[in-house]
Chimera marker file (.cmm) of the C-alpha trace (Angstrom):
<marker_set name="trace">
<marker id="1" x="-41.193" y="-39.292" z="-11.832" r="1" g="1" b="0" radius="0.5"/>
<marker id="2" x="-44.121" y="-41.513" z="-12.705" r="1" g="1" b="0" radius="0.5"/>
<marker id="3" x="-47.650" y="-40.155" z="-12.384" r="1" g="1" b="0" radius="0.5"/>
<marker id="4" x="-48.379" y="-42.946" z="-9.849" r="1" g="1" b="0" radius="0.5"/>
<marker id="5" x="-45.531" y="-42.042" z="-7.559" r="1" g="1" b="0" radius="0.5"/>
<marker id="6" x="-46.486" y="-38.356" z="-7.798" r="1" g="1" b="0" radius="0.5"/>
<marker id="7" x="-50.110" y="-39.004" z="-6.990" r="1" g="1" b="0" radius="0.5"/>
<marker id="8" x="-49.156" y="-40.683" z="-3.701" r="1" g="1" b="0" radius="0.5"/>
<marker id="9" x="-47.111" y="-37.614" z="-2.732" r="1" g="1" b="0" radius="0.5"/>
<marker id="10" x="-48.984" y="-34.760" z="-4.266" r="1" g="1" b="0" radius="0.5"/>
<marker id="11" x="-50.769" y="-33.692" z="-1.057" r="1" g="1" b="0" radius="0.5"/>
<marker id="12" x="-47.442" y="-33.549" z="0.818" r="1" g="1" b="0" radius="0.5"/>
<marker id="13" x="-45.904" y="-31.369" z="-1.970" r="1" g="1" b="0" radius="0.5"/>
<marker id="14" x="-48.823" y="-29.018" z="-2.081" r="1" g="1" b="0" radius="0.5"/>
<marker id="15" x="-49.056" y="-28.653" z="1.687" r="1" g="1" b="0" radius="0.5"/>
<marker id="16" x="-45.303" y="-28.038" z="1.846" r="1" g="1" b="0" radius="0.5"/>
<marker id="17" x="-45.269" y="-25.193" z="-0.670" r="1" g="1" b="0" radius="0.5"/>
<marker id="18" x="-48.346" y="-23.539" z="0.908" r="1" g="1" b="0" radius="0.5"/>
<marker id="19" x="-46.729" y="-23.811" z="4.374" r="1" g="1" b="0" radius="0.5"/>
<marker id="20" x="-44.446" y="-20.971" z="3.328" r="1" g="1" b="0" radius="0.5"/>
<marker id="21" x="-47.480" y="-18.644" z="3.121" r="1" g="1" b="0" radius="0.5"/>
<marker id="22" x="-50.709" y="-18.134" z="1.291" r="1" g="1" b="0" radius="0.5"/>
<marker id="23" x="-50.640" y="-18.873" z="-2.450" r="1" g="1" b="0" radius="0.5"/>
<marker id="24" x="-53.046" y="-18.870" z="-5.281" r="1" g="1" b="0" radius="0.5"/>
<marker id="25" x="-53.200" y="-21.948" z="-7.494" r="1" g="1" b="0" radius="0.5"/>
<marker id="26" x="-50.822" y="-20.772" z="-10.198" r="1" g="1" b="0" radius="0.5"/>
<marker id="27" x="-48.269" y="-19.752" z="-7.537" r="1" g="1" b="0" radius="0.5"/>
<marker id="28" x="-48.515" y="-23.330" z="-6.127" r="1" g="1" b="0" radius="0.5"/>
<marker id="29" x="-47.787" y="-24.720" z="-9.556" r="1" g="1" b="0" radius="0.5"/>
<marker id="30" x="-44.855" y="-22.320" z="-9.985" r="1" g="1" b="0" radius="0.5"/>
<marker id="31" x="-43.441" y="-23.110" z="-6.515" r="1" g="1" b="0" radius="0.5"/>
<marker id="32" x="-43.677" y="-26.835" z="-7.253" r="1" g="1" b="0" radius="0.5"/>
<marker id="33" x="-41.834" y="-26.339" z="-10.584" r="1" g="1" b="0" radius="0.5"/>
<marker id="34" x="-39.186" y="-23.986" z="-9.112" r="1" g="1" b="0" radius="0.5"/>
<marker id="35" x="-38.471" y="-25.914" z="-5.919" r="1" g="1" b="0" radius="0.5"/>
<marker id="36" x="-38.132" y="-29.218" z="-7.848" r="1" g="1" b="0" radius="0.5"/>
<marker id="37" x="-35.778" y="-27.789" z="-10.528" r="1" g="1" b="0" radius="0.5"/>
<marker id="38" x="-38.564" y="-28.236" z="-13.130" r="1" g="1" b="0" radius="0.5"/>
<marker id="39" x="-39.166" y="-31.952" z="-12.278" r="1" g="1" b="0" radius="0.5"/>
<marker id="40" x="-42.695" y="-31.199" z="-11.039" r="1" g="1" b="0" radius="0.5"/>
<marker id="41" x="-44.055" y="-29.215" z="-13.984" r="1" g="1" b="0" radius="0.5"/>
<marker id="42" x="-47.651" y="-30.059" z="-13.269" r="1" g="1" b="0" radius="0.5"/>
<marker id="43" x="-50.771" y="-29.046" z="-15.238" r="1" g="1" b="0" radius="0.5"/>
<marker id="44" x="-53.559" y="-27.121" z="-13.647" r="1" g="1" b="0" radius="0.5"/>
<marker id="45" x="-55.743" y="-30.210" z="-14.008" r="1" g="1" b="0" radius="0.5"/>
<marker id="46" x="-53.516" y="-31.960" z="-11.529" r="1" g="1" b="0" radius="0.5"/>
<marker id="47" x="-52.986" y="-29.236" z="-8.938" r="1" g="1" b="0" radius="0.5"/>
<marker id="48" x="-56.383" y="-27.574" z="-8.713" r="1" g="1" b="0" radius="0.5"/>
<marker id="49" x="-58.234" y="-30.814" z="-7.866" r="1" g="1" b="0" radius="0.5"/>
<marker id="50" x="-55.683" y="-31.456" z="-5.183" r="1" g="1" b="0" radius="0.5"/>
<marker id="51" x="-56.178" y="-27.935" z="-3.779" r="1" g="1" b="0" radius="0.5"/>
<marker id="52" x="-59.979" y="-28.498" z="-3.773" r="1" g="1" b="0" radius="0.5"/>
<marker id="53" x="-59.685" y="-31.903" z="-2.116" r="1" g="1" b="0" radius="0.5"/>
<marker id="54" x="-57.373" y="-30.621" z="0.584" r="1" g="1" b="0" radius="0.5"/>
<marker id="55" x="-59.737" y="-27.705" z="1.284" r="1" g="1" b="0" radius="0.5"/>
<marker id="56" x="-62.731" y="-30.104" z="1.456" r="1" g="1" b="0" radius="0.5"/>
<marker id="57" x="-60.772" y="-32.241" z="3.952" r="1" g="1" b="0" radius="0.5"/>
<marker id="58" x="-60.136" y="-29.235" z="6.072" r="1" g="1" b="0" radius="0.5"/>
<marker id="59" x="-56.408" y="-29.012" z="5.629" r="1" g="1" b="0" radius="0.5"/>
<marker id="60" x="-56.612" y="-25.793" z="3.615" r="1" g="1" b="0" radius="0.5"/>
<marker id="61" x="-58.896" y="-22.863" z="3.577" r="1" g="1" b="0" radius="0.5"/>
<marker id="62" x="-59.265" y="-20.312" z="0.831" r="1" g="1" b="0" radius="0.5"/>
<marker id="63" x="-60.445" y="-16.800" z="0.301" r="1" g="1" b="0" radius="0.5"/>
<marker id="64" x="-60.925" y="-14.635" z="-2.728" r="1" g="1" b="0" radius="0.5"/>
<marker id="65" x="-58.756" y="-11.630" z="-3.218" r="1" g="1" b="0" radius="0.5"/>
<marker id="66" x="-58.085" y="-9.121" z="-5.979" r="1" g="1" b="0" radius="0.5"/>
<marker id="67" x="-54.475" y="-9.028" z="-7.251" r="1" g="1" b="0" radius="0.5"/>
<marker id="68" x="-53.721" y="-6.530" z="-9.997" r="1" g="1" b="0" radius="0.5"/>
<marker id="69" x="-57.406" y="-6.239" z="-10.748" r="1" g="1" b="0" radius="0.5"/>
<marker id="70" x="-57.870" y="-10.032" z="-11.065" r="1" g="1" b="0" radius="0.5"/>
<marker id="71" x="-59.870" y="-12.192" z="-8.620" r="1" g="1" b="0" radius="0.5"/>
<marker id="72" x="-57.843" y="-15.066" z="-7.339" r="1" g="1" b="0" radius="0.5"/>
<marker id="73" x="-58.455" y="-17.724" z="-4.750" r="1" g="1" b="0" radius="0.5"/>
<marker id="74" x="-55.656" y="-17.823" z="-2.167" r="1" g="1" b="0" radius="0.5"/>
<marker id="75" x="-55.034" y="-20.949" z="-0.164" r="1" g="1" b="0" radius="0.5"/>
<marker id="76" x="-53.627" y="-21.266" z="3.342" r="1" g="1" b="0" radius="0.5"/>
<marker id="77" x="-52.994" y="-24.152" z="5.670" r="1" g="1" b="0" radius="0.5"/>
<marker id="78" x="-55.335" y="-24.588" z="8.593" r="1" g="1" b="0" radius="0.5"/>
<marker id="79" x="-54.172" y="-25.822" z="12.002" r="1" g="1" b="0" radius="0.5"/>
<marker id="80" x="-55.169" y="-29.359" z="10.860" r="1" g="1" b="0" radius="0.5"/>
<marker id="81" x="-53.214" y="-28.745" z="7.626" r="1" g="1" b="0" radius="0.5"/>
<marker id="82" x="-50.047" y="-27.927" z="9.601" r="1" g="1" b="0" radius="0.5"/>
<marker id="83" x="-50.549" y="-31.105" z="11.719" r="1" g="1" b="0" radius="0.5"/>
<marker id="84" x="-51.171" y="-33.132" z="8.566" r="1" g="1" b="0" radius="0.5"/>
<marker id="85" x="-47.982" y="-31.710" z="7.002" r="1" g="1" b="0" radius="0.5"/>
<marker id="86" x="-45.958" y="-32.720" z="10.051" r="1" g="1" b="0" radius="0.5"/>
<marker id="87" x="-47.401" y="-36.255" z="9.961" r="1" g="1" b="0" radius="0.5"/>
<marker id="88" x="-46.703" y="-36.511" z="6.238" r="1" g="1" b="0" radius="0.5"/>
<marker id="89" x="-43.114" y="-35.281" z="6.650" r="1" g="1" b="0" radius="0.5"/>
<marker id="90" x="-42.479" y="-37.863" z="9.405" r="1" g="1" b="0" radius="0.5"/>
<marker id="91" x="-43.904" y="-40.637" z="7.192" r="1" g="1" b="0" radius="0.5"/>
<marker id="92" x="-41.850" y="-39.365" z="4.222" r="1" g="1" b="0" radius="0.5"/>
<marker id="93" x="-38.681" y="-39.414" z="6.300" r="1" g="1" b="0" radius="0.5"/>
<marker id="94" x="-39.374" y="-42.913" z="7.458" r="1" g="1" b="0" radius="0.5"/>
<marker id="95" x="-40.040" y="-44.076" z="3.927" r="1" g="1" b="0" radius="0.5"/>
<marker id="96" x="-37.041" y="-42.489" z="2.341" r="1" g="1" b="0" radius="0.5"/>
<marker id="97" x="-34.765" y="-43.831" z="5.119" r="1" g="1" b="0" radius="0.5"/>
<marker id="98" x="-36.129" y="-47.339" z="4.504" r="1" g="1" b="0" radius="0.5"/>
<marker id="99" x="-35.699" y="-46.979" z="0.708" r="1" g="1" b="0" radius="0.5"/>
<marker id="100" x="-32.177" y="-45.684" z="1.196" r="1" g="1" b="0" radius="0.5"/>
<marker id="101" x="-31.376" y="-48.669" z="3.434" r="1" g="1" b="0" radius="0.5"/>
<marker id="102" x="-32.575" y="-51.079" z="0.812" r="1" g="1" b="0" radius="0.5"/>
<marker id="103" x="-30.925" y="-49.583" z="-2.222" r="1" g="1" b="0" radius="0.5"/>
<marker id="104" x="-27.594" y="-48.843" z="-0.477" r="1" g="1" b="0" radius="0.5"/>
<marker id="105" x="-27.185" y="-52.593" z="0.065" r="1" g="1" b="0" radius="0.5"/>
<marker id="106" x="-27.071" y="-53.506" z="-3.642" r="1" g="1" b="0" radius="0.5"/>
<marker id="107" x="-24.422" y="-56.211" z="-3.967" r="1" g="1" b="0" radius="0.5"/>
<marker id="108" x="-22.287" y="-56.107" z="-7.001" r="1" g="1" b="0" radius="0.5"/>
<marker id="109" x="-24.674" y="-53.886" z="-8.916" r="1" g="1" b="0" radius="0.5"/>
<marker id="110" x="-22.349" y="-50.880" z="-9.290" r="1" g="1" b="0" radius="0.5"/>
<marker id="111" x="-19.441" y="-53.172" z="-10.258" r="1" g="1" b="0" radius="0.5"/>
<marker id="112" x="-21.300" y="-54.521" z="-13.298" r="1" g="1" b="0" radius="0.5"/>
<marker id="113" x="-22.087" y="-51.078" z="-14.848" r="1" g="1" b="0" radius="0.5"/>
<link id1="1" id2="2" r="1" g="1" b="0" radius="0.2"/>
<link id1="2" id2="3" r="1" g="1" b="0" radius="0.2"/>
<link id1="3" id2="4" r="1" g="1" b="0" radius="0.2"/>
<link id1="4" id2="5" r="1" g="1" b="0" radius="0.2"/>
<link id1="5" id2="6" r="1" g="1" b="0" radius="0.2"/>
<link id1="6" id2="7" r="1" g="1" b="0" radius="0.2"/>
<link id1="7" id2="8" r="1" g="1" b="0" radius="0.2"/>
<link id1="8" id2="9" r="1" g="1" b="0" radius="0.2"/>
<link id1="9" id2="10" r="1" g="1" b="0" radius="0.2"/>
<link id1="10" id2="11" r="1" g="1" b="0" radius="0.2"/>
<link id1="11" id2="12" r="1" g="1" b="0" radius="0.2"/>
<link id1="12" id2="13" r="1" g="1" b="0" radius="0.2"/>
<link id1="13" id2="14" r="1" g="1" b="0" radius="0.2"/>
<link id1="14" id2="15" r="1" g="1" b="0" radius="0.2"/>
<link id1="15" id2="16" r="1" g="1" b="0" radius="0.2"/>
<link id1="16" id2="17" r="1" g="1" b="0" radius="0.2"/>
<link id1="17" id2="18" r="1" g="1" b="0" radius="0.2"/>
<link id1="18" id2="19" r="1" g="1" b="0" radius="0.2"/>
<link id1="19" id2="20" r="1" g="1" b="0" radius="0.2"/>
<link id1="20" id2="21" r="1" g="1" b="0" radius="0.2"/>
<link id1="21" id2="22" r="1" g="1" b="0" radius="0.2"/>
<link id1="22" id2="23" r="1" g="1" b="0" radius="0.2"/>
<link id1="23" id2="24" r="1" g="1" b="0" radius="0.2"/>
<link id1="24" id2="25" r="1" g="1" b="0" radius="0.2"/>
<link id1="25" id2="26" r="1" g="1" b="0" radius="0.2"/>
<link id1="26" id2="27" r="1" g="1" b="0" radius="0.2"/>
<link id1="27" id2="28" r="1" g="1" b="0" radius="0.2"/>
<link id1="28" id2="29" r="1" g="1" b="0" radius="0.2"/>
<link id1="29" id2="30" r="1" g="1" b="0" radius="0.2"/>
<link id1="30" id2="31" r="1" g="1" b="0" radius="0.2"/>
<link id1="31" id2="32" r="1" g="1" b="0" radius="0.2"/>
<link id1="32" id2="33" r="1" g="1" b="0" radius="0.2"/>
<link id1="33" id2="34" r="1" g="1" b="0" radius="0.2"/>
<link id1="34" id2="35" r="1" g="1" b="0" radius="0.2"/>
<link id1="35" id2="36" r="1" g="1" b="0" radius="0.2"/>
<link id1="36" id2="37" r="1" g="1" b="0" radius="0.2"/>
<link id1="37" id2="38" r="1" g="1" b="0" radius="0.2"/>
<link id1="38" id2="39" r="1" g="1" b="0" radius="0.2"/>
<link id1="39" id2="40" r="1" g="1" b="0" radius="0.2"/>
<link id1="40" id2="41" r="1" g="1" b="0" radius="0.2"/>
<link id1="41" id2="42" r="1" g="1" b="0" radius="0.2"/>
<link id1="42" id2="43" r="1" g="1" b="0" radius="0.2"/>
<link id1="43" id2="44" r="1" g="1" b="0" radius="0.2"/>
<link id1="44" id2="45" r="1" g="1" b="0" radius="0.2"/>
<link id1="45" id2="46" r="1" g="1" b="0" radius="0.2"/>
<link id1="46" id2="47" r="1" g="1" b="0" radius="0.2"/>
<link id1="47" id2="48" r="1" g="1" b="0" radius="0.2"/>
<link id1="48" id2="49" r="1" g="1" b="0" radius="0.2"/>
<link id1="49" id2="50" r="1" g="1" b="0" radius="0.2"/>
<link id1="50" id2="51" r="1" g="1" b="0" radius="0.2"/>
<link id1="51" id2="52" r="1" g="1" b="0" radius="0.2"/>
<link id1="52" id2="53" r="1" g="1" b="0" radius="0.2"/>
<link id1="53" id2="54" r="1" g="1" b="0" radius="0.2"/>
<link id1="54" id2="55" r="1" g="1" b="0" radius="0.2"/>
<link id1="55" id2="56" r="1" g="1" b="0" radius="0.2"/>
<link id1="56" id2="57" r="1" g="1" b="0" radius="0.2"/>
<link id1="57" id2="58" r="1" g="1" b="0" radius="0.2"/>
<link id1="58" id2="59" r="1" g="1" b="0" radius="0.2"/>
<link id1="59" id2="60" r="1" g="1" b="0" radius="0.2"/>
<link id1="60" id2="61" r="1" g="1" b="0" radius="0.2"/>
<link id1="61" id2="62" r="1" g="1" b="0" radius="0.2"/>
<link id1="62" id2="63" r="1" g="1" b="0" radius="0.2"/>
<link id1="63" id2="64" r="1" g="1" b="0" radius="0.2"/>
<link id1="64" id2="65" r="1" g="1" b="0" radius="0.2"/>
<link id1="65" id2="66" r="1" g="1" b="0" radius="0.2"/>
<link id1="66" id2="67" r="1" g="1" b="0" radius="0.2"/>
<link id1="67" id2="68" r="1" g="1" b="0" radius="0.2"/>
<link id1="68" id2="69" r="1" g="1" b="0" radius="0.2"/>
<link id1="69" id2="70" r="1" g="1" b="0" radius="0.2"/>
<link id1="70" id2="71" r="1" g="1" b="0" radius="0.2"/>
<link id1="71" id2="72" r="1" g="1" b="0" radius="0.2"/>
<link id1="72" id2="73" r="1" g="1" b="0" radius="0.2"/>
<link id1="73" id2="74" r="1" g="1" b="0" radius="0.2"/>
<link id1="74" id2="75" r="1" g="1" b="0" radius="0.2"/>
<link id1="75" id2="76" r="1" g="1" b="0" radius="0.2"/>
<link id1="76" id2="77" r="1" g="1" b="0" radius="0.2"/>
<link id1="77" id2="78" r="1" g="1" b="0" radius="0.2"/>
<link id1="78" id2="79" r="1" g="1" b="0" radius="0.2"/>
<link id1="79" id2="80" r="1" g="1" b="0" radius="0.2"/>
<link id1="80" id2="81" r="1" g="1" b="0" radius="0.2"/>
<link id1="81" id2="82" r="1" g="1" b="0" radius="0.2"/>
<link id1="82" id2="83" r="1" g="1" b="0" radius="0.2"/>
<link id1="83" id2="84" r="1" g="1" b="0" radius="0.2"/>
<link id1="84" id2="85" r="1" g="1" b="0" radius="0.2"/>
<link id1="85" id2="86" r="1" g="1" b="0" radius="0.2"/>
<link id1="86" id2="87" r="1" g="1" b="0" radius="0.2"/>
<link id1="87" id2="88" r="1" g="1" b="0" radius="0.2"/>
<link id1="88" id2="89" r="1" g="1" b="0" radius="0.2"/>
<link id1="89" id2="90" r="1" g="1" b="0" radius="0.2"/>
<link id1="90" id2="91" r="1" g="1" b="0" radius="0.2"/>
<link id1="91" id2="92" r="1" g="1" b="0" radius="0.2"/>
<link id1="92" id2="93" r="1" g="1" b="0" radius="0.2"/>
<link id1="93" id2="94" r="1" g="1" b="0" radius="0.2"/>
<link id1="94" id2="95" r="1" g="1" b="0" radius="0.2"/>
<link id1="95" id2="96" r="1" g="1" b="0" radius="0.2"/>
<link id1="96" id2="97" r="1" g="1" b="0" radius="0.2"/>
<link id1="97" id2="98" r="1" g="1" b="0" radius="0.2"/>
<link id1="98" id2="99" r="1" g="1" b="0" radius="0.2"/>
<link id1="99" id2="100" r="1" g="1" b="0" radius="0.2"/>
<link id1="100" id2="101" r="1" g="1" b="0" radius="0.2"/>
<link id1="101" id2="102" r="1" g="1" b="0" radius="0.2"/>
<link id1="102" id2="103" r="1" g="1" b="0" radius="0.2"/>
<link id1="103" id2="104" r="1" g="1" b="0" radius="0.2"/>
<link id1="104" id2="105" r="1" g="1" b="0" radius="0.2"/>
<link id1="105" id2="106" r="1" g="1" b="0" radius="0.2"/>
<link id1="106" id2="107" r="1" g="1" b="0" radius="0.2"/>
<link id1="107" id2="108" r="1" g="1" b="0" radius="0.2"/>
<link id1="108" id2="109" r="1" g="1" b="0" radius="0.2"/>
<link id1="109" id2="110" r="1" g="1" b="0" radius="0.2"/>
<link id1="110" id2="111" r="1" g="1" b="0" radius="0.2"/>
<link id1="111" id2="112" r="1" g="1" b="0" radius="0.2"/>
<link id1="112" id2="113" r="1" g="1" b="0" radius="0.2"/>
</marker_set>
């Protein structure tokens, strides 16, 4: 997937994996990788700014915790975050349905391959 396509959908992806329960940044990266069958193998420099942006916009909140003696910031969805996720999922469904309608009407394309 191109970086540009991912950029437009990164917030949705991050909100979706955190909606399962609180996660620290590396767990978000691992969940994205695992749930996408390694398609979304994203660097920290992509995910952490998204986490900070979503927190600044009020869709996530974070708290520090100690896990195995290490301090980690754990992120959770706020009520606004759950609402935004629902809105994003509805928009995603509408978009993918429209794309499917367009590409399923290819005339003669499959016959020429």
